[in-house]
N, C-alpha and C positions, 0 to 999 in steps of 0.2 A: 578018899577026898580029904583035902587039907582043911583044917579048921580056920576060923577067922584070925587074922594076924593083928588086928587093931580093934579096940572098943571105943566107940563114939558115945560119950556120956552127955545127956541133956536133961536138965531139970524141965525146961520149957523149950518146945520145939516148934518153930513157925517155918512153914514152907510155902512154896508157890510152884506152879507148874513151870517147867522149863519152856521159856519162850523161843521164838525162832532165833533170836540173837544168841541165847545160851547155847542152842544146839549148833549154831555156826561156830561159836567159841570152842566147843567140844570137838567138832569136826576139824578145826584148824590145829587142835593140839592132840592129834592122834597118837603122838609119842608119849603123852601122859595117860597111862592107862588107869582104868578103875581098878581099885584094890579091894579085896575081900575085908569085911569088917562085921562087927556085931554092934548093932544100935541099940543102945540101952536107954530107956526112958525112966528116969528116977521117980517121976511122979506116979507111975503105975507099976514100977518094977518088972516091966516086959522087955524082952530082948528079941531082936529080929536079925537074921543073917541077911546082909545086904552087900553092896558094893558102894564105894565112894570115890570121889575124885575132888582134888582141891586145885583150881585153876584160877590164876590172877586173884587169889585170896577169896574166892568164891567156893563153897562146898556143894558139891552135887551128891545126891543119894540115888541109888538105882536099885530096883527090886531084883531078887533072885528067885524067890519062891513066894507062894501064896500062903498068907496067914489069915485065917477067918477071925480077925480081931477088929473091933470097932476102931481102935486107936491106929492100927495099920492102915485100915481103909480110909481113915481121915487123913493121914500123913501123905498117902499116895493118890488120894482122890478116887478110890474105887467105891463101888456101891455096896450095899448090904450083902453080906456074906462074900465079899470080893466078886460081886456080879460080873463087873467088867475088868477082871485082873488081866494084866498084861506083863510078862516077864521083861525085864529091861526098861520099865518106865523110869524116867528120870525127873526128879524134882530138885528145886534149888532151896538151900537152907538160908532163911532170911536173917539179917543182922540182929533181930530182936530175940534170936535164940541164945540160951545160955545154959 
């Protein structure tokens, strides 16, 4: 298996659930594939293997595997110990991220 090709660095990451309009945008842009990346959060020094896509200047993050980490659970909206984990869940990075 090939490793991540890009590192996404964030000091502060604010996300939201992908809404129906986001999912329609993704569906309409099938030719833009999600790419493998490593999500690195500088505030905690954690790294997560994910996939990402940038469509119309909006960044989408997609889960690949489960991490039983409070931070990962918060980013993707999973319960304690990733209770409701779902591979392929997509969230939208909000403009307040840096």
